[in-house]
C-alpha positions in Angstrom: -163.9 -210.6 5.2 -163.3 -214.3 4.9 -166.5 -216.0 3.6 -168.1 -212.7 2.7 -170.2 -212.6 -0.5 -168.3 -211.3 -3.6 -170.8 -208.5 -4.2 -169.7 -207.0 -0.8 -166.4 -206.0 -2.4 -168.4 -204.0 -4.9 -170.5 -202.1 -2.3 -168.4 -198.9 -2.4 -168.8 -198.7 -6.2 -172.5 -199.7 -6.0 -173.0 -197.0 -3.4 -171.4 -194.3 -5.5 -173.5 -195.4 -8.6 -176.7 -195.3 -6.5 -176.0 -191.8 -5.1 -174.6 -190.1 -8.1 -176.3 -192.0 -11.0 -179.4 -194.0 -10.1 -181.0 -191.4 -7.7 -180.4 -188.4 -10.1 -182.0 -190.3 -12.9 -184.9 -191.3 -10.8 -185.4 -187.7 -9.8 -185.1 -186.6 -13.4 -188.0 -189.0 -14.3 -190.0 -187.6 -11.4 -189.5 -184.0 -12.5 -190.7 -184.9 -15.9 -194.0 -185.9 -14.3 -194.6 -182.6 -12.5 -196.8 -179.9 -13.7 -195.2 -176.6 -14.7 -195.8 -173.7 -12.4 -197.5 -170.7 -14.0 -196.1 -168.2 -11.6 -192.6 -167.1 -10.4 -192.8 -169.2 -7.2 -190.9 -172.2 -8.4 -190.0 -174.5 -11.3 -192.8 -177.0 -10.9 -195.9 -177.7 -8.8 -195.0 -180.0 -5.9 -197.0 -183.2 -5.4 -198.5 -182.9 -8.9 -198.6 -185.6 -11.6 -199.1 -185.3 -15.3 -198.2 -187.0 -18.6 -199.0 -183.9 -20.6 -195.3 -183.2 -21.3 -194.8 -186.7 -22.8 -197.9 -186.3 -24.9 -196.7 -182.9 -26.1 -193.3 -184.2 -27.1 -194.9 -187.2 -28.9 -197.5 -185.2 -30.8 -195.9 -181.8 -31.5 -194.3 -181.6 -35.0 -191.7 -179.2 -33.5 -190.3 -181.9 -31.3 -190.5 -184.5 -34.1 -188.4 -182.2 -36.2 -185.8 -181.9 -33.4 -185.8 -185.7 -33.0 -185.2 -186.2 -36.8 -182.4 -183.6 -36.8 -180.8 -185.3 -33.8 -181.0 -188.8 -35.4 -179.7 -187.5 -38.8 -176.8 -185.8 -37.1 -176.0 -188.9 -35.0 -176.1 -191.2 -38.0 -174.0 -188.9 -40.2 -171.4 -188.3 -37.5 -171.2 -192.1 -36.7 -170.6 -193.0 -40.3 -168.0 -190.3 -40.8 -166.2 -191.2 -37.6 -166.0 -194.9 -38.5 -164.8 -194.2 -42.0 -161.9 -192.2 -40.5 -161.4 -194.4 -37.4 -161.0 -197.8 -39.1 -158.2 -196.9 -41.5 -156.4 -195.1 -38.7 -156.8 -198.1 -36.4 -155.4 -200.4 -39.1 -152.5 -198.1 -39.6 -151.8 -198.1 -35.8 -151.9 -201.9 -36.0 -149.4 -202.1 -38.8 -147.1 -199.1 -38.1 -143.7 -199.3 -36.5 -143.2 -198.1 -32.9 -142.0 -194.6 -33.8 -144.8 -193.9 -36.4 -147.3 -195.6 -34.0 -146.5 -193.2 -31.2 -146.6 -190.2 -33.4 -149.9 -191.2 -35.0 -151.4 -192.0 -31.6 -150.4 -188.6 -30.2 -151.9 -186.8 -33.2 -155.2 -188.7 -32.7 -155.4 -187.9 -29.0 -154.3 -184.3 -29.4 -158.0 -183.0 -29.7 -158.7 -184.6 -26.3 -155.8 -182.7 -24.7 -157.4 -179.3 -25.2 -160.5 -177.5 -24.0 -163.6 -178.6 -25.9 -164.8 -175.0 -26.6 -161.3 -174.0 -27.7 -161.2 -176.8 -30.1 -164.6 -175.9 -31.6 -163.7 -172.3 -32.0 -160.5 -173.5 -33.7 -162.5 -175.4 -36.2 -164.7 -172.3 -36.7 -161.6 -170.3 -37.5 -160.4 -172.9 -40.0 -163.8 -173.2 -41.7 -164.6 -169.4 -41.8 -164.9 -167.4 -45.0 -161.6 -165.8 -44.2 -160.1 -169.0 -42.8 -157.0 -170.7 -44.2 -159.0 -173.3 -46.3 -161.0 -170.6 -48.2 -158.0 -168.4 -48.4 -156.0 -171.1 -50.2 -158.9 -172.0 -52.5 -159.3 -168.3 -53.4 -155.6 -167.7 -53.9 -155.3 -170.8 -56.1 -158.2 -169.7 -58.3 -160.1 -172.9 -57.5 -163.2 -171.0 -56.3 -164.3 -167.4 -57.0 -166.0 -166.9 -53.6 -165.6 -168.4 -50.2 -167.3 -171.8 -49.7 -170.0 -171.9 -47.0 -168.3 -174.3 -44.5 -169.7 -173.1 -41.2 -173.1 -172.6 -39.7 -174.3 -175.7 -41.5 -174.4 -179.5 -41.2 -170.9 -179.9 -42.7 -169.3 -177.8 -39.9 -171.1 -179.6 -37.2 -170.1 -183.0 -38.6 -166.5 -181.9 -38.8 -166.5 -180.6 -35.2 -168.2 -183.7 -33.8 -165.9 -186.0 -35.7 -162.9 -184.2 -34.3 -164.3 -184.8 -30.8 -165.3 -188.4 -31.2 -162.7 -190.1 -33.5 -160.2 -190.9 -30.8 -162.6 -193.3 -29.1 -163.4 -195.6 -32.0 -159.8 -195.6 -33.1 -158.6 -196.8 -29.7 -161.4 -199.4 -29.5 -160.8 -200.9 -32.9 -157.0 -200.6 -32.7 -157.1 -202.5 -29.4 -159.1 -205.3 -31.0 -156.8 -205.5 -34.0 -153.8 -205.8 -31.7 -155.4 -208.9 -30.3 -155.5 -210.6 -33.8 -152.6 -213.1 -34.3 -150.8 -212.0 -37.5 -150.1 -215.7 -38.2 -153.8 -216.1 -39.0 -153.4 -213.5 -41.8 -150.3 -215.3 -43.1 -152.2 -218.6 -43.1 -155.1 -217.1 -45.1 -152.5 -215.8 -47.6 -150.9 -219.2 -47.8 -154.2 -220.7 -48.6 -154.5 -218.5 -51.7 -156.4 -215.5 -50.4 -155.4 -212.1 -51.7 -154.5 -209.2 -49.3 -158.0 -207.8 -49.2 -159.7 -211.2 -48.8 -157.3 -212.2 -46.1 -157.9 -209.0 -44.2 -161.7 -209.4 -44.6 -161.7 -213.0 -43.5 -159.4 -212.6 -40.4 -158.9 -209.1 -38.9 -162.2 -207.6 -40.1 -164.5 -210.4 -39.0 -162.7 -211.0 -35.7 -162.9 -207.3 -34.8 -166.5 -206.7 -36.1 -167.9 -206.8 -32.5 -165.5 -204.1 -31.6 -166.5 -202.1 -34.6 -170.1 -202.3 -33.4 -169.0 -201.1 -30.0 -167.1 -198.2 -31.6 -170.2 -197.4 -33.6 -172.4 -197.4 -30.5 -170.0 -195.2 -28.6 -169.9 -192.7 -31.5 -173.7 -192.7 -31.9 -174.3 -192.2 -28.2 -171.9 -189.2 -28.1 -173.3 -187.8 -31.3 -176.9 -188.0 -30.1 -175.8 -186.0 -27.1 -173.9 -183.4 -29.1 -174.0 -179.9 -27.6 -170.8 -177.8 -28.2 -170.4 -178.4 -31.9 -174.0 -177.6 -32.9 -174.0 -174.5 -30.8 -170.6 -173.1 -32.0 -170.6 -174.4 -35.6 -174.3 -174.9 -36.4 -177.5 -172.9 -36.6 -180.8 -173.2 -34.8 -182.3 -175.6 -37.5 -179.5 -178.1 -36.6 -179.8 -178.0 -32.8 -180.3 -181.5 -31.4 -182.1 -182.7 -28.3 -179.3 -181.8 -26.0 -179.4 -178.1 -26.9 -183.2 -178.1 -26.7 -183.0 -179.6 -23.2 -180.8 -176.7 -22.1 -182.9 -174.1 -23.8 -186.2 -175.4 -22.4 -184.9 -175.9 -18.9 -182.8 -172.7 -18.3 -184.0 -170.2 -20.9 -187.7 -171.1 -21.0 -187.6 -172.2 -17.3 -189.7 -175.2 -18.1 -188.1 -177.9 -16.0 -190.7 -180.7 -16.4 -190.6 -180.4 -20.3 -186.8 -180.3 -20.3 -186.7 -183.3 -18.0 -189.1 -185.1 -20.3 -186.9 -184.5 -23.4 -183.9 -185.8 -21.4 -185.7 -188.9 -20.2 -186.9 -189.8 -23.8 -183.4 -189.2 -25.2 -181.9 -191.4 -22.5 -184.5 -194.1 -23.3 -183.6 -194.1 -27.0 -179.9 -194.3 -26.2 -180.5 -197.2 -23.8 -182.5 -199.1 -26.4 -179.7 -198.6 -28.9 -177.2 -199.9 -26.5 -179.2 -203.0 -25.7 -179.9 -203.7 -29.4 -176.2 -203.3 -30.2 -175.2 -205.7 -27.4 -177.6 -208.3 -28.7 -176.2 -208.0 -32.2 -172.7 -208.1 -30.9 -173.3 -211.3 -28.9 -174.9 -213.0 -31.9 -171.8 -212.1 -34.0 -169.5 -213.4 -31.3 -171.5 -216.7 -31.1 -171.3 -217.1 -34.9 -167.5 -217.0 -34.6 -167.6 -219.6 -31.8 -166.4 -217.1 -29.2 
């Protein structure tokens, strides 16, 4: 292998990506351009070509409603996740070894169980006869159970439980790369605790915060388990609609179209976030 080009070492990985990622995505795009079969002889008409499914998705108010519901859920979940993740990451950065291990285990605990089991656990906790409503009723705080499931609140709680470990680990890793002496230097120059934290750790980890936000948003836009278990049909995002259209309505081309458009939006968000991240890093001279 002496003198071989460096990319040759990546050939096994590139081959796996081509077979299990690029080709399936290319086939997904092709399926979205098929005509739907009207009989029971198949899922689409072979050798056909149409853009009607894309036109339908772009013009039908029903699909616009699903897109808005998906975007709303993604933004709310991302904001909630970051509001929880950043303080937890800061605590991990500052905590001692024992507390750090315990906190990290608690944060990762939802990822160590089955996803559906975790969602049904959230359902039990938020139910009318669940522990939260039982405590509120027993304490006389409320007179009737609060509606905490089959709504946006329940879906956000479930999705946040699923996603929060990822941004916590991303931001905590970035914070551990900040030299504490920089914070001490800022304090020595007269900055208060909040100003010193803003000028040093927060600004230096801002690109990682954007990455954490992107990861959270991508996962939230593809939410499936939490909306199905904890939500209602009015809150179902694109991922649920793709499943329903493909397997229940047996409309593979339309389901593929929804999946392709969702993938295109996620790709555009990823590229935009990368551009902003690079600009922030350049502004810091990195």
